[in-house]
C-alpha positions, 0 to 999 in steps of 0.5 A, spaced: 720 836 237 720 828 240 719 827 247 723 822 250 724 819 255 730 819 261 731 816 267 736 820 270 733 826 269 725 825 267 723 828 260 729 829 256 727 833 250 730 830 242 731 836 237 729 833 230 728 837 223 723 835 219 726 828 215 725 826 223 735 826 223 736 829 229 740 837 228 745 836 233 752 831 233 750 824 235 755 821 240 757 815 234 757 822 230 762 825 235 766 819 236 768 818 227 769 825 227 775 826 234 777 818 231 779 822 223 781 828 227 785 827 234 793 828 232 794 823 239 790 817 241 787 820 248 785 826 244 779 830 244 779 836 244 784 840 240 783 845 235 783 841 230 777 837 234 774 843 235 775 845 227 771 840 225 766 839 229 764 847 227 764 844 220 760 839 221 755 843 225 756 848 221 754 844 215 748 841 218 745 848 219 745 852 213 742 845 210 737 846 215 737 855 213 736 854 205 729 850 207 727 856 212 730 862 211 725 866 216 729 861 222 733 867 224 735 865 231 738 860 227 742 864 223 744 868 229 748 860 232 750 860 226 754 866 225 757 865 233 758 859 231 762 861 224 765 866 227 769 860 233 770 856 228 774 863 224 778 864 231 779 857 232 783 857 224 787 863 227 789 861 232 792 853 228 795 858 222 799 863 228 801 857 232 803 852 226 803 854 217 803 847 216 796 843 221 793 850 218 794 848 211 793 840 213 786 841 217 782 845 211 785 841 205 782 835 211 775 838 212 775 840 204 773 848 207 775 855 204 776 854 196 
């Protein structure tokens, strides 16, 4: 964990892994995901964008857990994120099968 000063809050904590990479999604990475998965130009919170962000976080956390097998709290968080993604994908599937298959193919999840 690295401490970084912030003008508004005084001190801001940043979580980084052993390689020095940020464990959560950065603003640039979030913006890139939003731009590639948005449904319309002002879209920031559609189901497609949420699933894309969850998928990115899940892959990062999975890599972390491969090296830290005894990190049980992170494992619990991973399982919660997987459940949330599953519920969102189920919602998309009930609304439109076409959107569901396009999203699955675009994110390269499920086989």
